[in-house]
N, C-alpha and C positions, 0 to 999 in steps of 0.2 A: 783547269782552264788557264791558258797562257796569259801572262800579264800584258795588259795594253801598254804600248810604248809610243811616244811621240817625239819627233825631232823636227827642227826647222833650220834651214840654211839660207843665207843671203849672199854668200861668196863661194867660189869654187864649186858651183852647182853641178856643172857637167861632170866633174871628178866624182862627186858623190853619187850621181845617177849611174855612172858606169860601174862603180864599185858594187852597187846594189844589184845591177843586172848580172854581173859576173858571179854573184853568189846564188842566183836562182837555180832551182833544181827541177821544177816540173813545167811551169808555164810562165810566159810573159805576155801580157796584153797591153800594147802601147796605143794610146789614143791622143795624138799630139798633132797640132796643125802643121808645123813645119819642122823638118828634121835635117840635121847636117849628116847626110848619109855616109860620107867618107870617114866620119868619126865613129858613128854607131854601128855601121854595117860589119866591120871586123868582129866586134863584140858579139853581135847577134848571130853571125855565121858560126862562131865557136859554140854558142849556146845550142844552136840547132844541131851541130855535129855531135854533141853529147846527149841529144835526145830531148832537150827542152823545146816545148811547143811555143812558137813565136807567132803572134798575130799583130799586125800593125795597121791601124786606121789613121789616115792623114788627109789633109785637104788636097783636092785634086787641082793643082795649078803648076805653073812653070817652076816655082821654087822647089818643088819636089821631083823634078825630072830625074835626078840621080837615083831615085828609088829602084830603077831598073837593075842596079847592081845586085839587088837581092831577089830579083824576079824569078830566077831559076834555082834558087837554093832550097833544097829539100828541108821541110820542117819550118819554113817561113812563109806565111800567107800575108799578102798585101791587099789592102782595101782602100783605094783612093775614093774619097767622098766628094761629090759635087752637090751643093745645096740647090734646092728647087728654086728659091727666090734669087733673082739677080742681085749680085753683090754680097750675098750671104756666104758665110764660111762654116766649115767644120772647125770650130775654134777651141775645142776642148784641149786640155793639157793634163792628162793623167795616165798613170801606168799601174796595173795590178800585177804583182809578182807572187806566184805560187798561191794565189787566193788568200794570202795572209798579210801582204804588205801593200800599201797604197802610197804612190807618189803623186802629189797634185800641187798646184800653185800657179803662179803667173809665168813661169819660165817655159818658153818654147825651146825645143831641143835644136835650136838653130845657132849658126855661128855668130850672128849679130847679137843674140840674146846675152852672150858672154859680157858684152860691154854695157848692158843695161842694168838698172837697179831692179832686181828680180828676187823671187823667193820660191822655195819648195817646202812643202810640209810632208813629212814621212810618218805614216801611221801604221803601226804593227798590231795585228790581232784585234783590230776594230771591225769585227766581222759583220755587224749589222750595217755599217757604213760601206764596207767593201761589197756587200751584196748589192747595194744600190748602184755602185759603179759598174758591177758586172752586168746588171740589167741595162744600164746605159750603153755599155759596150756591145752587148748582143742586139739591142734595139738598133744601133747604128749598122750592125751587120745586116739586119733585116732591111734597113733603109737602102743599103748598098745594092742588095738584090732587087728591091722594088724599083730603084732608079733606072735599072737596065731596061725595064719595059715601059716606063713612063706612060702608064695608062691614064687617059684623060676622059673624065666624065663631064658631059656638057649639060647645063641646066635644062634648056629646051622649053622654058616656061613662056607662055604668052600672056601672063597676068597683067602686064602693063598696058595692054590694049593696043599695042602697035602691031604692024603687019609682020614684024620680024621676031623670031624666037630668040630668047635670051641665050647668048653664047658664053656666058660666064662658066668658069669651072664649078663643079659641084661635088658633093661627097655624100656617102650613105651613113646615116646614124641610126643605130638600133636604140629604141627607147623602151625602157623597162617601166611598165605602169605599176602603180601602187598595188600591193596585195591585200587581200581581205579574206576573212573566214578561216576555218580550221584547215582547209586545203590550200591556203595562200593563193587563191585564184587571182589572176591578173591578165592584162592584155599587153602583149609585146608587139611593137610595131617597128617598121623600118621606113625612114623618110629620106628622100633625096633633097638636100638643102643647097641652095645656091650660095657660093662664097661671096659674091659682090652685093647682091640685092636681097639675100635671105628669102628668095622664093622657096617654098616647101611643098613637096608632093609626096603623099603617102604611097608607098610601093607595096606594102604587105602588112598584114596584122593577123595575129593568132591569139586565141584564148588559151591560157596555160594554167597549170597548177604546180605549186612548189618550184616555180622556175627561178625566182630570185635567189632562194637559198641554194638551189642546185647550181646555178651559174656562178654566183658570187662566193659560194663555198662557206657560208656562215657556219662557224664552229670548226672549220678545218684548220685554222691557223694554229701554230705551235703555241703552247703555254710557256712563253719565254721566261716567265718568272718562276716556273717550276722545274726548269731544266737549265743546264749550263749551255750557253749559246757559244759553242765552239765551232771550229771550221766544218766539221761534219754536219752539225745541225744547220749551219748556214747554207751549205750546199743543198741539203734536202729541202730547206725552206725556199731557196731560190728555185729549185726544180718544181716545187709545188706551185709557186706563183706563176711560173712559165706555163705549167699545165693548165692552170685556171684560165689564163688568157687564151690558150689554144682551144679550151672547151667552149669559151664564149664564141670564138670565131666559127668553130665547127657547128655549133647550134644554129647560128644564123644562116650558114651555107646549107645545112641539111634541112632545116625547117622552113626557111624563107627563100632558099635558093638565091641568096644575095651575099656578096662579099661586103662586109661592113668596114668602115674606117674609124668609127668611134662608137662608144656605148654611153648612154646617159640616162638621166631620169629628170622629171620635172620637180623642182624644189623651190621653196620660198627664199629669196636672196636677202630679204630684210626681216628675217624671222624674229630677231631680238626686239626691234622696234614694233613689229606687228603684234607680238604677244603682249607687249606692254600697252598696247592700244594707241601708240603714237602715230602709226601709219597704216594705210591699207596694204594688204599683201602684194608684193611684187614677185612675179614668178620668172624662172629661167630654166632652160634646158641645160643641165649641169653634167659635164662629162666625168665619167669615172675611169675611162680608158680611151686612149687615142692611139691609133696606129702611128708608128714612128714616121712613116712617109708623109703623114698629114699633120704631124704635131705642130708645125709652124704655120699651118693653114687653118685648122679647125680651132676656134676659140674655146677656152675652158668653160665658158658660159655663153649661151645665146639667149638674149632677153626678149620678153614678150613684146616690147616696144620696137624691136629691130625691124619688124615688118608685120603686115596684116596676116600673112601666112603663118608666121611663127606664133602670133597671138592665137590663131585658130588651132594650130598644133597643140599648144599648151592647154587650151580649153578642152580639146577633144581628149587628151590624155587624162586630164583631171576628171572629166565626166566619166570616163571608162573606169577610173580608180574608185569612184564613189557609187557606181551603178550596181 
């Protein structure tokens, strides 16, 4: 296994980034908010000309208008990202080179950043960390594709008693019920949840066996402590994790005929205090996976006190788990 190496720079950062890019052999994945294109484009053109695959994610705004100088270059793919929320940015600053080296830090690849107090950290052969950045990069590519279609789901609830249906945005959450018995029987349901008022409507429910272990892949993970976690293991580990997510998506589309935006389960959020007898149990719908397009929309936890509908959802899921 190659030795892990770390470096940090506070000055001449642009010089060090270009040197690293020039040494790349297979692939360069750049995910940086703003780029000085007339500085980096010549370097990236040379990389593409010698067969290095170059992908660039950046914030879609006027500061990156010069990106067009790479628009027709074979081997270079551009992905301008517009955030869903007004005023939000694609504000990452990282680059993965040959799946073996990571550049990250405060430094934007812009002309003005040269005059700021900035930093970059360079990590070599930190494969478990690089895998996480590869996931973020590919999740943003998925976001880029999803943004083109801008599918909007409307809540449509009349639960507030008014004459008008709720016009808030909504999303679909697959809920994995608790399993029991030798066949791990459980109920899986899909709910449409309102972003603003947390109205909740059950769209589908099925009784399943062995579904939690099948979807979540219990026992499929690599035994990292028994094998060397090198670049090849990292790549296979990464692909395994991507396949797991795709399996979850396909299950809900096939079995429930619904495209989901997150998957969660009902859990106790104050488990420590509850087990010690200090508090009554407080439950929430806790996400284990969220589609990148909805990651800044769907909270990681939706609490039973958020609305009467959520309280009913949690009660129903718990009752199905213990029935």
